[in-house]
MIBADREN-292202 format. One record per residue (C-alpha): y, x, z; chain. Coordinates in nm, 4 decimals, always signed. Layout:
<recs>
+----------+----------+----------+---+
|        v |        u |        w | c |
+----------+----------+----------+---+
|        Y |        X |        Z | A |
...
+----------+----------+----------+---+
</recs>
This chain:
<recs>
+----------+----------+----------+---+
|        v |        u |        w | c |
+----------+----------+----------+---+
|  +2.0555 | -22.3594 |  -1.3942 | A |
|  +2.3519 | -22.4949 |  -1.6820 | A |
|  +2.6206 | -22.5277 |  -1.8266 | A |
|  +2.9363 | -22.7763 |  -1.7678 | A |
|  +3.3149 | -22.8278 |  -1.8173 | A |
|  +3.5931 | -23.0300 |  -1.7001 | A |
|  +3.9101 | -23.0892 |  -1.8676 | A |
|  +4.2773 | -23.1704 |  -1.6747 | A |
|  +4.5749 | -23.3068 |  -1.8271 | A |
|  +4.8263 | -23.1071 |  -1.6273 | A |
|  +5.1033 | -23.2872 |  -1.7762 | A |
|  +4.9470 | -23.5727 |  -1.7291 | A |
|  +4.8170 | -23.4836 |  -1.3524 | A |
|  +4.4122 | -23.6542 |  -1.4538 | A |
|  +4.1435 | -23.6087 |  -1.6027 | A |
|  +4.1390 | -23.5689 |  -1.9766 | A |
|  +3.8757 | -23.8115 |  -2.1337 | A |
|  +3.7264 | -23.8731 |  -2.4762 | A |
|  +3.7903 | -23.5409 |  -2.6057 | A |
|  +3.5181 | -23.4111 |  -2.8101 | A |
|  +3.3289 | -23.0860 |  -2.7476 | A |
|  +3.0817 | -22.8146 |  -2.9749 | A |
|  +2.8776 | -22.5407 |  -2.8310 | A |
|  +2.7752 | -22.2582 |  -3.0266 | A |
|  +2.5739 | -21.9774 |  -2.9499 | A |
|  +2.6525 | -21.6233 |  -3.1174 | A |
|  +2.3207 | -21.5070 |  -3.2927 | A |
|  +2.3916 | -21.1613 |  -3.4809 | A |
|  +2.7211 | -21.2217 |  -3.6765 | A |
|  +2.7070 | -21.5670 |  -3.7029 | A |
|  +2.7925 | -21.8802 |  -3.4292 | A |
|  +2.4993 | -22.1558 |  -3.4708 | A |
|  +2.5873 | -22.5059 |  -3.3129 | A |
|  +2.3191 | -22.6208 |  -3.0705 | A |
|  +2.5614 | -22.8888 |  -2.8732 | A |
|  +2.7726 | -23.1785 |  -2.8906 | A |
|  +2.9706 | -23.4170 |  -2.5995 | A |
|  +3.2749 | -23.5618 |  -2.5291 | A |
|  +3.4375 | -23.5991 |  -2.2284 | A |
|  +3.3812 | -23.8429 |  -1.9676 | A |
|  +3.6144 | -24.0713 |  -1.7346 | A |
|  +3.6481 | -23.7796 |  -1.5134 | A |
|  +3.7059 | -23.4869 |  -1.7636 | A |
|  +3.3470 | -23.3693 |  -1.6973 | A |
|  +3.0877 | -23.2816 |  -1.9833 | A |
|  +2.7410 | -23.1731 |  -1.8079 | A |
|  +2.4845 | -23.2838 |  -2.1557 | A |
|  +2.6172 | -23.0040 |  -2.3646 | A |
|  +2.3134 | -22.7681 |  -2.3762 | A |
|  +2.1035 | -23.0824 |  -2.4579 | A |
|  +1.7109 | -22.9945 |  -2.4667 | A |
|  +1.8115 | -22.6132 |  -2.4778 | A |
|  +1.7815 | -22.3406 |  -2.1788 | A |
|  +2.0617 | -22.1288 |  -2.0892 | A |
|  +2.0584 | -21.7656 |  -2.2284 | A |
|  +2.1749 | -21.4208 |  -2.2116 | A |
|  +2.4060 | -21.5083 |  -2.4623 | A |
|  +2.7670 | -21.5179 |  -2.6000 | A |
|  +2.8652 | -21.9182 |  -2.6124 | A |
|  +3.1721 | -22.0506 |  -2.7394 | A |
|  +3.3124 | -22.4291 |  -2.6670 | A |
|  +3.5281 | -22.5879 |  -2.9093 | A |
|  +3.7713 | -22.8509 |  -2.7258 | A |
|  +3.8862 | -23.0880 |  -3.0237 | A |
|  +4.2506 | -23.1044 |  -2.8448 | A |
|  +4.4479 | -23.3039 |  -3.1513 | A |
|  +4.2404 | -23.5827 |  -3.1515 | A |
|  +4.3238 | -23.5998 |  -2.7724 | A |
|  +4.6665 | -23.5483 |  -2.8360 | A |
|  +4.6774 | -23.8001 |  -3.1228 | A |
|  +4.4727 | -24.0673 |  -2.8986 | A |
|  +4.7847 | -24.0475 |  -2.6017 | A |
|  +5.0631 | -24.0516 |  -2.8793 | A |
|  +5.1587 | -23.7104 |  -2.8302 | A |
|  +5.1499 | -23.4206 |  -3.0432 | A |
|  +4.9847 | -23.0418 |  -2.8673 | A |
|  +5.0592 | -22.7205 |  -3.0332 | A |
|  +4.6798 | -22.6038 |  -3.0184 | A |
|  +4.4577 | -22.8319 |  -3.2690 | A |
|  +4.1774 | -22.6776 |  -3.0932 | A |
|  +4.0695 | -22.4645 |  -2.8428 | A |
|  +3.8314 | -22.2147 |  -2.8438 | A |
|  +3.6486 | -22.0671 |  -2.5195 | A |
|  +3.4675 | -21.7850 |  -2.5549 | A |
|  +3.2204 | -21.6756 |  -2.2344 | A |
|  +2.9186 | -21.4077 |  -2.1830 | A |
|  +2.5987 | -21.5915 |  -1.9897 | A |
|  +2.4613 | -21.2869 |  -1.8114 | A |
|  +2.2736 | -21.4604 |  -1.5699 | A |
|  +2.0804 | -21.7456 |  -1.6757 | A |
|  +1.9438 | -21.8572 |  -1.3558 | A |
|  +2.3244 | -21.9418 |  -1.2719 | A |
|  +2.5341 | -22.2575 |  -1.3434 | A |
|  +2.8350 | -22.2140 |  -1.5603 | A |
|  +3.0958 | -22.4025 |  -1.5943 | A |
|  +3.4036 | -22.3611 |  -1.7898 | A |
|  +3.6857 | -22.5728 |  -1.6970 | A |
|  +3.9983 | -22.5893 |  -1.8896 | A |
|  +4.2996 | -22.6915 |  -1.7806 | A |
|  +4.5056 | -22.8385 |  -2.0941 | A |
|  +4.9187 | -22.9483 |  -2.1454 | A |
|  +5.0309 | -23.0090 |  -2.4875 | A |
|  +5.2102 | -22.6267 |  -2.4956 | A |
|  +4.9382 | -22.4234 |  -2.3028 | A |
|  +4.5856 | -22.3850 |  -2.1449 | A |
|  +4.4218 | -22.1598 |  -1.9252 | A |
|  +4.0543 | -22.1725 |  -1.8022 | A |
|  +3.8734 | -21.9595 |  -1.5086 | A |
|  +3.5288 | -21.9641 |  -1.4052 | A |
|  +3.4347 | -22.2577 |  -1.1847 | A |
|  +3.1924 | -22.3653 |  -0.9523 | A |
+----------+----------+----------+---+
</recs>
């Protein structure tokens, strides 16, 4: 069905807008870039797959957090965050949210 992400800045209590994203797929022993995107005003990105279809595979979303924090005139501990996940059923939708603060982050499988 698809792939989406959502970033909430838990320190500010609002969506993280303008965060650059990179989607890669693991093929054998190497990562291949298959998509890029930027979070919108609601901190969401639904276009990472572009024209690709979701497959049975291991994926990685890289969030460019240092750029985001620089735009907020602050610094963060993590220059980027990478979330690696496995798609076991491409017929389902995979929502990969990121809860972000300057000194920590967490994630879960959203809906």
